[in-house]
Each structure stands twice: as C-alpha cells, then as structure tokens.
Phi, psi and omega in degrees: 000130180266114182265352179278143178235161178289143179299137180271144178291333185263008185291290183228147179294143178281170178299322180296317179296319179297319178295319178296318179296317178298319178297315180297320179295317180297318178293321178296319178294319179296319178296318178298317179295319179296316179297321177297319178295321178294319178295318180297316179296322179295316177296317179297318179299317178296318179297316180292324179294331180282347181280152175282167177299324179295317179295320177297318179297323180298330179261009174085024179239155169252166179301323181290335181264358183297320181295317179295322179294320180293328181275354179087009182260023183229141179220146176286337181280116182292347181257004182278000000 
C-alpha cells in the first residue's frame, strides 16, 4: 500500500503567497492610515472654516493659511 500522496496545491501557502499576503496587509494598513489622516484634515478644515477671522487670528492663522494648517503643511516656525 502506498501511503504517500502528491502534494496538494491547497495544503499550505507558499513563501511567495505569504510575502504577497504580508505586502497586501501592509498596503491596506497604509491606505487606512492615509484615509484617517484625510478625514481628520477634512474635519479640521471644516472647523477652521467655521471660525471668524478674529478667532483665526487668536490662534495665529489667517484665512489663507487655514487650509495648509488643516492639512499639516503649515508651521509657525519659519525655519521648520
């Protein structure tokens, strides 16, 4: 009686499949983080747009710099 069988394609994932799966998971996590940052920037942008010019001035922003501040591309430090 022959107890050996041919290897099945569906038995265990190969190293290549595991690497592809790890890559896909890493990309999905990166996409999730990017989407979260976009949602946060959108909420911040809406909050800043609702402020008066005086309120923006109180926190050191102008109306023109509010979008950059919400997106994280603005700094009070001129050397940053």
